[in-house]
C-alpha positions, 0 to 999 in steps of 0.5 A: 501488474506486479513488481518483483524485488530482489536484494543485490550487491550495491556498488558504493556510490562515488560522491560528486566532486565539489564545484560548478557542473554543466547540467540539463534538467531532464525531469520535473515532477509535481509531487503534490502536497507533502507533509514536512516537519520543521522546528517541530512544526508539521506543515503541508507544502506543494513540492517538486522534484528536479532531476539533472543530468550532469553532462561533464561527469560520467561513470561506467554502468553495466547494462543487461540486454538479452542476457548479455552484460555490457559496460556503457559510459553514461552521465551522472544524474542527481535529483533535488526536491524543493517547495513549489513556490516563487515567494520572496525566500523561494529557492526557485525564484532566481533560477533563470538567466536574470534574477528578478531581484537584480542579482546574477541569476544565481539563486541560493541553490546555485542553479543558474541558466547559461546565457 
C-alpha cells in the first residue's frame, strides 16, 4: 500500500470560542506506551487519544466526490491526548456523571457527562 502526499494550500483554522460546548466522544484510541519529558526527566507512560465532535459548533468544508466539489456543513472535531490512568491526580478520574471524590462530576480537564 502506498501513500501519496502533496502540498496544498491550508485554510487558516479558526480558534474554538472559549466556554462550555456539548461534545460527543467519537473515538478513543489506545496509543500504547509513549515516551514523555517532564522537568527534564524522561519517562514512559500509557497514553490514550480522545476525539470529540462538538455538536453545537459547525463549519463549512469542501468535499470532493467523483471530481465534483461541494460545500457541506459539519460539526467541528477536537482531540486530546491524556495519560491512561485513574490515579488520584488523573485527569480522567472525574469524567463521569458523579465524581468519586464527591464533587460535581467535572474533572480538572472540564469534561463532564450530562445527567
